[in-house]
C-alpha positions as CSV (number, residue, x, y, z in Angstrom):
1,X,13.4,40.5,120.6
2,X,11.2,42.8,118.5
3,X,11.5,43.3,115.3
4,X,12.1,46.4,113.3
5,X,10.4,47.3,111.1
6,X,9.8,50.1,108.1
7,X,6.8,51.6,106.9
8,X,6.8,52.9,103.4
9,X,3.4,54.8,102.9
10,X,2.4,58.3,101.1
11,X,-1.1,58.6,103.3
12,X,-0.3,59.5,106.5
13,X,-3.4,58.1,108.0
14,X,-2.0,54.8,107.1
15,X,1.7,55.3,108.5
16,X,-0.1,56.1,112.0
17,X,-2.4,53.3,112.1
18,X,-0.2,50.4,111.0
19,X,2.7,52.0,113.7
20,X,0.0,51.8,116.0
21,X,-0.6,48.9,115.0
22,X,3.4,47.1,114.9
23,X,3.7,49.6,117.8
24,X,0.4,48.0,120.6
25,X,-0.2,44.8,119.2
26,X,2.9,43.4,118.5
27,X,6.1,45.4,119.9
28,X,8.0,45.7,116.9
29,X,10.0,49.3,116.8
30,X,8.5,51.2,114.1
31,X,10.6,53.6,111.2
32,X,8.0,55.3,108.7
33,X,8.7,57.0,105.7
34,X,6.8,58.6,103.2
35,X,8.0,58.6,99.7
36,X,10.8,55.9,98.2
37,X,13.1,58.1,97.9
38,X,12.6,58.3,101.9
39,X,12.7,54.6,102.5
40,X,15.9,53.8,100.3
41,X,17.9,56.0,102.8
42,X,16.2,54.6,105.7
43,X,16.8,51.5,104.7
44,X,20.4,52.2,104.3
45,X,21.1,53.5,107.8
46,X,18.2,51.8,110.1
47,X,19.2,47.6,110.5
48,X,15.5,46.3,109.5
49,X,13.7,43.6,109.7
50,X,11.6,43.8,107.2
51,X,10.3,46.5,104.8
52,X,6.3,46.6,104.4
53,X,6.4,48.8,101.0
54,X,3.0,51.0,99.6
55,X,3.4,49.3,95.6
56,X,1.7,53.2,94.9
57,X,3.9,56.8,95.7
58,X,4.1,60.0,93.9
59,X,7.9,59.5,93.5
60,X,8.7,56.3,92.4
61,X,6.2,53.1,93.0
62,X,6.9,49.5,95.0
63,X,8.6,48.1,92.3
64,X,11.5,50.5,91.5
65,X,12.2,51.0,95.5
66,X,12.4,47.1,95.8
67,X,14.5,47.1,92.2
68,X,17.2,49.3,94.0
69,X,16.9,48.0,97.2
70,X,17.5,44.4,95.6
71,X,20.4,46.4,93.7
72,X,22.7,47.3,97.1
73,X,24.1,44.7,98.9
74,X,23.3,46.2,102.5
75,X,19.6,46.1,102.1
76,X,19.0,43.1,99.4
77,X,18.2,40.7,101.7
78,X,15.8,42.9,103.9
79,X,12.6,41.1,103.3
80,X,10.2,43.2,101.3
81,X,6.6,42.9,101.8
82,X,4.1,45.5,99.6
83,X,0.9,47.1,100.4
84,X,-1.4,47.6,98.0
85,X,-5.0,49.1,97.7
86,X,-5.7,46.9,93.8
87,X,-4.9,42.9,93.2
88,X,-1.5,43.0,92.0
89,X,-1.1,41.4,88.1
90,X,1.5,39.1,89.3
91,X,1.4,36.0,90.0
92,X,3.6,34.9,93.7
93,X,6.2,33.1,91.7
94,X,7.4,36.6,90.4
95,X,6.7,38.7,93.5
96,X,9.8,35.8,95.3
97,X,11.8,36.3,91.8
98,X,12.2,39.5,92.6
99,X,12.9,39.6,96.0
100,X,9.6,40.4,97.5
101,X,8.6,38.2,100.6
102,X,4.5,38.8,100.0
103,X,1.7,41.4,99.6
104,X,-1.1,42.8,101.6
105,X,-4.4,44.0,100.4
106,X,-6.1,47.7,102.0
107,X,-7.7,48.4,103.6
108,X,-6.2,46.3,106.6
109,X,-6.9,45.0,110.2
110,X,-4.8,47.2,112.2
111,X,-5.0,44.2,115.3
112,X,-4.1,41.7,112.6
113,X,-1.6,43.3,109.9
114,X,1.3,42.6,112.6
115,X,0.3,38.5,112.4
116,X,0.3,38.3,108.6
117,X,2.9,40.2,107.8
118,X,5.0,37.4,111.1
119,X,3.3,34.8,108.6
120,X,4.9,35.9,105.5
121,X,8.3,36.0,107.5
122,X,8.5,32.7,108.6
123,X,7.3,31.3,105.4
124,X,9.9,32.6,103.9
125,X,12.5,31.8,106.3
126,X,11.2,28.6,106.0
127,X,11.7,28.7,101.9
128,X,8.0,27.6,101.8
129,X,7.5,31.3,99.6
130,X,4.7,34.6,99.7
131,X,1.4,35.2,101.5
């Protein structure tokens, strides 16, 4: 069965590349959001398997979005994977504690990003942590 992913990034080029990658190579159903607010809206209106969330966005950062999603019962179980161009200062245990399933780095390889994200989801389902 095809997974349903919400891609969240303020860079339209990143959204375009990621959407093509997930649709072409993994046949996932893709939803897009270009801001934290749009992410919150779509997360409550669409049934999602995962959210791939940019850390740095103009209206609110990825961590603020995670906090709001985790506080809302209808969205708190959706796995969230952060997408970032910078190394993040915290360790994997911290991210697991705040509900983040994993972290992927930009620039990403469009040929393999869907596989990397799938591996994170499998690890999360088996309780072995984040990527």
